[in-house]
Residue frames as qw, qx, qy, qz and C-alpha x, y, z in Angstrom:
[[0.016, -0.902, -0.430, 0.040, 0.01, -0.07, 0.04],
 [0.508, 0.436, 0.031, 0.742, 1.43, 3.26, -1.10],
 [0.118, -0.540, 0.112, -0.826, -0.15, 5.93, 1.12],
 [0.748, -0.484, 0.026, -0.453, -1.36, 3.75, 4.16],
 [0.127, 0.392, -0.847, 0.337, 0.50, 1.91, 6.90],
 [0.830, -0.325, -0.316, -0.325, -1.16, -1.19, 8.39],
 [0.060, 0.409, -0.751, 0.514, 0.05, -1.93, 11.91],
 [0.734, -0.422, -0.452, -0.280, -1.36, -4.61, 14.41],
 [0.001, -0.424, 0.654, -0.627, -1.02, -4.55, 18.13],
 [0.271, 0.058, 0.867, -0.413, -2.59, -7.64, 19.63],
 [0.294, 0.504, 0.811, 0.026, -6.34, -7.53, 18.72],
 [0.167, 0.857, 0.131, -0.470, -6.23, -3.94, 17.43],
 [0.618, 0.312, 0.384, 0.611, -5.29, -3.00, 13.81],
 [0.050, -0.735, -0.038, 0.675, -4.16, 0.61, 12.95],
 [0.547, 0.599, 0.383, 0.443, -4.81, 2.06, 9.44],
 [0.299, -0.687, -0.003, 0.662, -2.47, 5.12, 9.34],
 [0.535, 0.798, 0.239, 0.141, -3.12, 7.40, 6.40],
 [0.608, -0.195, 0.163, 0.752, -0.08, 8.92, 4.95],
 [0.288, 0.639, 0.336, 0.629, 0.46, 11.85, 2.46],
 [0.403, -0.638, -0.373, 0.541, 1.34, 14.09, 5.39],
 [0.269, -0.181, 0.240, 0.915, 2.70, 16.69, 3.12],
 [0.194, -0.279, -0.537, -0.772, -0.81, 16.89, 1.54],
 [0.416, -0.144, 0.462, -0.770, -2.60, 16.74, 4.86],
 [0.317, 0.118, 0.939, -0.060, -3.79, 13.17, 3.84],
 [0.505, 0.359, -0.132, -0.774, -5.93, 14.61, 0.96],
 [0.719, 0.120, 0.675, -0.114, -7.94, 11.78, -0.56],
 [0.352, 0.484, -0.568, -0.565, -6.54, 10.92, -3.97],
 [0.882, 0.100, -0.237, -0.395, -7.65, 7.74, -5.63],
 [0.591, 0.301, -0.709, 0.240, -4.58, 5.82, -4.48],
 [0.113, -0.238, 0.642, -0.720, -5.17, 6.64, -0.80],
 [0.722, -0.042, 0.179, -0.667, -8.87, 5.57, -1.02],
 [0.852, 0.198, -0.462, -0.144, -7.86, 2.38, -2.70],
 [0.317, 0.336, -0.749, 0.475, -5.21, 1.85, 0.07],
 [0.373, -0.201, 0.544, -0.724, -7.78, 2.20, 2.77],
 [0.871, 0.095, -0.104, -0.471, -10.06, -0.28, 1.02],
 [0.721, 0.307, -0.605, 0.140, -7.25, -2.72, 0.62],
 [0.056, 0.349, -0.714, 0.605, -6.26, -2.29, 4.36],
 [0.660, -0.103, 0.352, -0.656, -9.83, -3.10, 5.51],
 [0.881, 0.204, -0.337, -0.263, -9.86, -6.08, 3.24],
 [0.547, 0.318, -0.717, 0.293, -6.67, -7.41, 4.79],
 [0.169, -0.244, 0.647, -0.703, -7.80, -6.76, 8.35],
 [0.808, 0.002, -0.040, -0.588, -11.24, -8.45, 7.49],
 [0.854, 0.169, -0.482, -0.097, -9.37, -11.69, 6.99],
 [0.301, 0.301, -0.708, 0.563, -7.32, -11.56, 10.21],
 [0.614, -0.544, -0.524, -0.228, -9.40, -13.37, 12.82],
 [0.542, -0.220, -0.471, 0.661, -7.08, -12.04, 15.65],
 [0.023, 0.136, -0.027, 0.990, -8.21, -8.42, 15.01],
 [0.048, -0.579, -0.790, 0.195, -11.25, -7.35, 17.01],
 [0.079, 0.930, 0.267, -0.241, -11.23, -3.67, 16.35],
 [0.591, 0.399, 0.202, 0.671, -9.61, -1.05, 14.00],
 [0.164, -0.781, -0.157, 0.582, -8.26, 2.45, 14.51],
 [0.512, 0.646, 0.261, 0.502, -8.22, 4.84, 11.58],
 [0.359, -0.813, -0.021, 0.458, -5.75, 7.70, 12.07],
 [0.594, 0.772, -0.026, 0.225, -3.24, 9.79, 10.24],
 [0.758, -0.107, -0.132, 0.630, 0.65, 10.36, 10.51],
 [0.318, 0.408, 0.045, 0.855, 0.45, 14.10, 9.84],
 [0.030, -0.051, -0.380, 0.923, -0.76, 17.28, 11.47],
 [0.566, 0.058, -0.086, -0.818, -4.15, 16.80, 9.89],
 [0.642, 0.080, 0.735, -0.202, -6.52, 13.83, 10.15],
 [0.463, 0.316, 0.700, 0.442, -7.60, 14.35, 6.59],
 [0.003, -0.346, 0.097, 0.933, -7.97, 17.54, 4.48],
 [0.618, 0.488, 0.387, -0.479, -10.74, 15.99, 2.41],
 [0.800, 0.543, 0.234, 0.102, -10.95, 15.70, -1.49],
 [0.564, -0.265, 0.323, 0.712, -7.72, 16.16, -3.35],
 [0.380, 0.830, 0.169, -0.372, -8.47, 19.34, -5.32],
 [0.042, -0.611, 0.612, 0.500, -5.43, 18.83, -7.40],
 [0.337, 0.146, 0.915, 0.168, -7.14, 15.57, -8.70],
 [0.306, 0.753, 0.526, -0.248, -10.18, 17.60, -9.52],
 [0.111, 0.812, -0.251, -0.516, -8.15, 20.27, -11.21],
 [0.152, -0.315, 0.833, 0.428, -6.42, 17.51, -13.37],
 [0.352, 0.430, 0.830, 0.044, -9.85, 16.06, -14.35],
 [0.263, 0.836, 0.221, -0.428, -10.98, 19.69, -15.47],
 [0.043, 0.685, -0.497, -0.531, -8.03, 19.68, -17.87],
 [0.377, 0.083, 0.889, 0.246, -9.18, 16.43, -19.68],
 [0.116, -0.173, -0.598, -0.774, -11.32, 16.67, -22.82],
 [0.468, -0.127, 0.200, -0.851, -14.79, 17.84, -21.88],
 [0.820, -0.051, -0.343, -0.455, -16.49, 14.54, -22.87],
 [0.670, 0.049, -0.695, 0.258, -14.27, 12.66, -20.43],
 [0.031, -0.404, 0.433, -0.805, -14.64, 14.99, -17.47],
 [0.665, -0.340, 0.107, -0.656, -18.00, 14.06, -16.06],
 [0.922, 0.002, -0.381, -0.071, -17.21, 10.32, -16.18],
 [0.555, 0.241, -0.539, 0.586, -13.98, 10.87, -14.21],
 [0.237, -0.356, 0.347, -0.835, -15.63, 13.16, -11.64],
 [0.842, -0.230, -0.123, -0.473, -18.36, 10.41, -11.16],
 [0.838, 0.082, -0.496, 0.212, -15.59, 7.78, -10.65],
 [0.220, 0.368, -0.524, 0.736, -13.83, 9.92, -8.07],
 [0.444, -0.278, 0.327, -0.787, -16.88, 10.55, -5.92],
 [0.912, -0.089, -0.303, -0.263, -18.24, 6.94, -6.46],
 [0.695, 0.141, -0.611, 0.351, -14.97, 5.71, -4.98],
 [0.027, -0.285, 0.505, -0.814, -15.22, 7.99, -1.95],
 [0.708, -0.188, 0.004, -0.681, -18.81, 6.80, -1.43],
 [0.898, 0.034, -0.437, -0.041, -17.82, 3.17, -1.66],
 [0.376, 0.282, -0.635, 0.613, -14.92, 3.80, 0.92],
 [0.332, -0.264, 0.392, -0.816, -17.45, 5.25, 3.38],
 [0.844, -0.079, -0.152, -0.508, -19.79, 2.45, 2.76],
 [0.726, 0.210, -0.622, 0.205, -17.06, -0.04, 3.35],
 [0.068, 0.275, -0.613, 0.737, -16.40, 1.49, 6.82],
 [0.601, -0.162, 0.158, -0.766, -20.16, 1.43, 7.66],
 [0.912, 0.050, -0.235, -0.331, -20.47, -2.27, 6.63],
 [0.371, 0.432, -0.774, 0.277, -17.17, -3.49, 8.09],
 [0.738, -0.408, -0.511, -0.168, -17.98, -6.19, 10.54],
 [0.641, -0.275, -0.438, 0.568, -15.52, -5.03, 13.22],
 [0.175, -0.929, -0.233, 0.230, -15.73, -1.78, 15.22],
 [0.550, 0.395, 0.035, 0.735, -13.74, 1.07, 13.76],
 [0.317, -0.826, -0.210, 0.417, -12.56, 4.05, 15.94],
 [0.453, 0.743, 0.023, 0.492, -11.53, 7.24, 14.22],
 [0.569, -0.527, -0.141, 0.616, -8.53, 8.90, 16.18],
 [0.341, 0.822, 0.242, 0.385, -8.69, 12.48, 15.05],
 [0.516, -0.563, -0.010, 0.646, -5.58, 14.64, 15.83],
 [0.151, -0.209, 0.354, 0.899, -6.01, 17.71, 13.69],
 [0.515, 0.322, 0.010, -0.794, -8.62, 19.03, 11.25],
 [0.373, 0.261, 0.874, 0.173, -11.06, 16.52, 9.50],
 [0.223, 0.469, -0.030, -0.854, -12.31, 18.48, 6.65],
 [0.622, 0.335, -0.302, -0.640, -15.16, 17.77, 4.14],
 [0.845, 0.151, -0.473, -0.197, -14.54, 14.27, 2.84],
 [0.340, 0.295, -0.747, 0.489, -12.12, 13.72, 5.67],
 [0.409, -0.132, 0.491, -0.758, -14.98, 14.44, 8.06],
 [0.820, 0.078, -0.208, -0.528, -17.00, 11.95, 6.21],
 [0.612, 0.204, -0.745, 0.167, -14.48, 9.25, 6.98],
 [0.009, 0.163, -0.722, 0.672, -14.84, 9.86, 10.63],
 [0.604, 0.014, 0.203, -0.771, -18.60, 9.83, 10.42],
 [0.824, 0.162, -0.426, -0.337, -18.50, 6.49, 8.73],
 [0.323, 0.220, -0.831, 0.396, -16.55, 5.09, 11.62],
 [0.541, -0.505, -0.668, -0.077, -18.39, 3.67, 14.67],
 [0.483, -0.795, -0.213, 0.298, -16.69, 5.78, 17.38],
 [0.406, 0.737, -0.095, 0.532, -14.68, 8.99, 17.23],
 [0.628, -0.623, -0.150, 0.442, -12.01, 10.17, 19.69],
 [0.399, 0.810, 0.068, 0.425, -10.21, 13.47, 19.26],
 [0.527, -0.144, -0.247, 0.800, -7.33, 15.56, 20.52],
 [0.052, -0.760, -0.317, 0.565, -7.78, 19.19, 21.59],
 [0.016, -0.474, 0.372, 0.798, -6.41, 20.34, 18.24],
 [0.234, 0.272, 0.868, 0.343, -8.91, 18.48, 16.25],
 [0.341, 0.384, 0.105, -0.852, -11.65, 20.23, 14.34],
 [0.369, 0.344, 0.846, 0.170, -14.54, 19.01, 12.01],
 [0.248, 0.503, -0.036, -0.827, -15.87, 20.98, 9.01],
 [0.508, 0.429, 0.726, 0.178, -18.09, 20.47, 6.09],
 [0.025, 0.737, 0.045, -0.674, -17.28, 23.45, 3.96],
 [0.527, 0.209, 0.683, 0.460, -17.55, 22.29, 0.40],
 [0.231, 0.869, 0.436, 0.046, -19.75, 25.20, -0.52],
 [0.275, -0.846, 0.165, 0.427, -16.82, 27.50, 0.16],
 [0.337, -0.328, 0.716, 0.516, -15.14, 25.81, -2.79],
 [0.560, 0.306, -0.264, -0.723, -18.21, 25.85, -5.05],
 [0.284, 0.088, -0.950, -0.093, -18.57, 22.12, -4.43],
 [0.759, -0.347, -0.105, -0.541, -21.42, 19.93, -3.05],
 [0.004, -0.351, 0.873, -0.338, -20.35, 17.89, -0.03],
 [0.731, -0.128, -0.268, -0.615, -23.25, 15.49, -0.34],
 [0.737, -0.037, -0.658, 0.150, -21.61, 12.39, 1.11],
 [0.238, 0.107, -0.566, 0.782, -20.51, 14.30, 4.18],
 [0.436, -0.153, 0.061, -0.885, -23.99, 15.97, 4.62],
 [0.800, -0.151, -0.442, -0.377, -25.79, 12.56, 4.42],
 [0.662, -0.028, -0.649, 0.373, -23.44, 11.04, 7.01],
 [0.084, 0.123, -0.413, 0.898, -23.69, 14.01, 9.28],
 [0.594, -0.208, -0.122, -0.768, -27.49, 14.01, 9.11],
 [0.801, -0.097, -0.585, -0.084, -27.49, 10.38, 9.94],
 [0.560, -0.036, -0.604, 0.566, -25.19, 10.66, 13.01],
 [0.207, -0.209, -0.418, 0.859, -26.27, 14.02, 14.40],
 [0.210, 0.698, 0.612, -0.308, -29.39, 15.22, 12.66],
 [0.480, 0.604, 0.420, 0.478, -30.41, 17.50, 9.93],
 [0.128, -0.985, -0.111, 0.012, -30.16, 20.75, 11.85],
 [0.514, -0.672, 0.377, 0.376, -26.55, 20.48, 12.53],
 [0.652, 0.190, 0.563, 0.471, -25.92, 19.07, 8.97],
 [0.305, 0.845, 0.349, 0.268, -27.59, 22.17, 7.53],
 [0.262, -0.952, 0.101, 0.124, -25.74, 24.61, 9.70],
 [0.542, -0.495, 0.509, 0.450, -22.26, 23.10, 9.00],
 [0.583, 0.277, 0.609, 0.461, -22.90, 22.42, 5.35],
 [0.239, 0.856, 0.392, 0.240, -24.37, 25.67, 4.51],
 [0.158, -0.978, 0.134, 0.018, -22.09, 28.00, 6.46],
 [0.719, 0.458, -0.404, 0.332, -18.90, 26.00, 6.38],
 [0.237, -0.745, 0.432, -0.450, -18.23, 26.74, 10.03],
 [0.572, 0.200, -0.781, 0.154, -16.28, 24.12, 11.73],
 [0.759, -0.619, -0.112, -0.170, -16.82, 22.48, 15.18],
 [0.001, -0.680, 0.667, -0.305, -13.97, 22.57, 17.62],
 [0.434, 0.025, -0.893, 0.114, -13.15, 19.38, 19.40],
 [0.112, 0.106, 0.618, -0.771, -15.02, 20.73, 22.47],
 [0.537, 0.224, -0.008, -0.813, -18.06, 21.54, 20.43],
 [0.577, 0.128, -0.754, -0.286, -17.92, 18.16, 18.79],
 [0.229, -0.063, -0.881, 0.409, -17.95, 16.48, 22.18],
 [0.257, 0.200, 0.418, -0.848, -20.93, 18.72, 23.27],
 [0.621, 0.249, -0.266, -0.694, -22.90, 17.76, 20.19],
 [0.875, -0.058, 0.393, -0.278, -22.50, 14.04, 21.01],
 [0.664, 0.621, -0.400, -0.118, -20.00, 13.31, 18.22],
 [0.267, 0.551, -0.726, 0.315, -17.15, 12.05, 20.51],
 [0.718, -0.224, -0.655, 0.068, -16.83, 9.26, 22.93],
 [0.552, -0.610, -0.347, 0.451, -15.44, 11.50, 25.55],
 [0.046, -0.957, 0.042, 0.283, -13.77, 14.81, 26.12],
 [0.615, 0.694, -0.287, 0.239, -10.84, 15.85, 23.85],
 [0.786, -0.509, 0.093, 0.338, -7.47, 14.86, 25.24],
 [0.167, -0.764, 0.435, 0.446, -3.91, 15.99, 24.47],
 [0.690, 0.543, -0.423, -0.224, -2.20, 14.89, 21.24],
 [0.090, 0.441, -0.868, 0.211, 0.06, 12.73, 23.33],
 [0.435, -0.004, 0.780, -0.450, -2.87, 10.84, 24.77],
 [0.664, 0.291, -0.134, -0.676, -4.89, 10.28, 21.64],
 [0.522, 0.218, -0.809, -0.161, -3.45, 6.77, 20.82],
 [0.042, 0.039, -0.876, 0.479, -3.99, 5.65, 24.34],
 [0.483, 0.234, 0.364, -0.762, -7.63, 6.78, 24.29],
 [0.697, 0.313, -0.407, -0.500, -8.22, 5.05, 20.95],
 [0.354, 0.156, -0.919, 0.070, -6.81, 1.85, 22.36],
 [0.225, 0.060, 0.719, -0.655, -9.13, 2.15, 25.39],
 [0.625, 0.316, 0.142, -0.700, -12.19, 2.44, 23.22],
 [0.586, 0.330, -0.671, -0.313, -11.05, -0.31, 20.88],
 [0.139, 0.106, -0.930, 0.323, -10.66, -2.55, 23.85],
 [0.418, 0.138, 0.483, -0.757, -14.11, -1.56, 25.11],
 [0.722, 0.304, -0.129, -0.608, -15.74, -2.67, 21.91],
 [0.424, 0.358, -0.830, -0.061, -13.59, -5.81, 21.71],
 [0.291, -0.146, 0.783, -0.530, -15.15, -7.04, 24.95],
 [0.735, 0.197, 0.234, -0.605, -18.42, -8.00, 23.21],
 [0.703, 0.090, 0.685, 0.168, -18.89, -11.40, 21.39],
 [0.153, -0.259, 0.520, 0.800, -17.89, -10.88, 17.76],
 [0.041, 0.405, 0.821, 0.399, -21.09, -12.13, 16.26],
 [0.131, -0.776, -0.568, 0.242, -23.14, -9.82, 18.48],
 [0.207, -0.611, 0.107, 0.756, -20.92, -6.83, 17.73],
 [0.126, -0.004, 0.705, 0.698, -21.22, -7.52, 13.97],
 [0.027, -0.587, -0.777, -0.224, -25.01, -7.78, 14.19],
 [0.143, -0.799, -0.354, 0.464, -25.30, -4.61, 16.23],
 [0.154, -0.386, 0.383, 0.825, -23.18, -2.75, 13.63],
 [0.037, 0.245, 0.774, 0.582, -25.48, -4.03, 10.90],
 [0.111, -0.748, -0.638, 0.145, -28.65, -3.09, 12.85],
 [0.116, -0.761, -0.163, 0.617, -27.40, 0.55, 13.25],
 [0.123, -0.507, 0.426, 0.739, -25.64, 1.18, 9.99],
 [0.043, 0.002, -0.811, -0.583, -27.58, -0.95, 7.56],
 [0.089, -0.549, -0.831, -0.001, -31.08, -1.44, 9.02],
 [0.072, -0.814, -0.334, 0.470, -31.67, 1.91, 10.84],
 [0.109, -0.631, 0.307, 0.704, -29.27, 3.54, 8.30],
 [0.582, 0.339, 0.692, 0.259, -30.84, 1.92, 5.23],
 [0.285, 0.928, 0.239, -0.001, -32.09, 5.31, 3.83],
 [0.234, -0.870, 0.308, 0.305, -28.68, 6.73, 4.49],
 [0.578, -0.195, 0.695, 0.382, -26.87, 4.09, 2.62],
 [0.501, 0.583, 0.577, 0.276, -29.02, 4.62, -0.41],
 [0.063, 0.980, 0.082, -0.171, -28.32, 8.38, -0.17],
 [0.489, -0.600, 0.396, 0.494, -24.60, 7.99, -0.58],
 [0.508, 0.195, 0.636, 0.547, -24.79, 6.99, -4.18],
 [0.192, 0.860, 0.412, 0.232, -27.15, 9.82, -5.03],
 [0.288, -0.917, 0.034, 0.274, -24.93, 12.22, -3.13],
 [0.590, -0.257, 0.507, 0.573, -21.86, 11.02, -5.01],
 [0.414, 0.480, 0.554, 0.540, -23.61, 11.81, -8.31],
 [0.053, -0.964, -0.259, -0.043, -24.77, 15.22, -7.08],
 [0.462, -0.730, 0.262, 0.430, -21.14, 16.04, -5.98],
 [0.569, 0.010, 0.577, 0.585, -19.89, 14.99, -9.41],
 [0.287, 0.709, 0.509, 0.396, -22.27, 17.03, -11.35],
 [0.222, -0.955, -0.073, 0.182, -21.48, 20.13, -9.17],
 [0.589, -0.386, 0.362, 0.610, -17.84, 19.76, -10.42],
 [0.442, 0.446, 0.519, 0.580, -19.01, 20.88, -13.83],
 [0.045, -0.940, -0.335, 0.050, -20.13, 24.27, -12.61],
 [0.365, 0.727, -0.155, 0.560, -18.19, 27.51, -13.16],
 [0.462, -0.783, 0.220, -0.353, -18.28, 28.07, -9.37],
 [0.933, -0.294, 0.166, 0.127, -16.49, 24.86, -8.74],
 [0.724, 0.490, 0.013, 0.485, -13.87, 25.79, -11.22],
 [0.022, 0.828, -0.136, 0.544, -13.34, 29.05, -9.67],
 [0.720, -0.632, 0.179, -0.223, -13.14, 27.56, -6.12],
 [0.937, -0.104, 0.136, 0.306, -10.58, 24.93, -7.04],
 [0.528, 0.602, -0.042, 0.597, -8.46, 27.53, -8.89],
 [0.201, -0.833, 0.174, -0.485, -8.57, 29.82, -5.94],
 [0.826, -0.529, 0.187, -0.051, -7.67, 27.17, -3.40],
 [0.906, 0.146, 0.091, 0.386, -4.82, 25.72, -5.49],
 [0.311, 0.758, -0.077, 0.568, -3.40, 29.30, -6.16],
 [0.468, -0.790, 0.177, -0.355, -3.55, 30.06, -2.41],
 [0.913, -0.334, 0.185, 0.145, -1.76, 26.71, -1.45],
 [0.766, 0.388, 0.027, 0.512, 1.01, 27.49, -4.04],
 [0.167, 0.760, -0.114, 0.618, 1.64, 30.87, -2.52],
 [0.671, -0.712, 0.116, -0.170, 1.71, 29.75, 1.15]]
């Protein structure tokens, strides 16, 4: 795996996202690596829980806008297909996290932005450091963060989903805990791994068959409508990439990044 490190520690597997220089922005290779890592852990009977985290100062900065920019430079007849493919892959990664039979804990140390926020919402439990933040600001880039909005609505309700998605205002770690998103109060960056291990061990105490059935009940039975929304959200997000506003937003962000 090119952009993901898979580590095991007893009954816990760690999926550590790389691309630290890009703040773990989700390019197709990283998303494929996450899928491959989950496939590998799925086959290991020793593993009872999984921790998803990042090696850099951000948990995940969301969609890789340089990938979207590269798609914009393709012949016009090819662009929409490639945008659909990109957003479809993101939806499939989120669905894979939701359907994965073992509990997944997101250990968020730094910003989780847009699609990166979607990854945390597709996990079963979230722990965070004091420097973590959560945002759904696709509209600020002329984009539509439909996958993030669907998952946010499922986890915390439509009122918060609307506020975050329409304004782009982030939640601090403390605000996320107050909203019921986190397992416990935020901790220092030095403690985040220890807290993730604690909650992974808590979930591992249950009988595996019962844990799997409970995940399925929450994410597939209760969340049946949400799962069907992910595919539609991916299509809406892809279509939004064709707009002039999306092009301007992507160009502005990349220009700012080059000047920093």
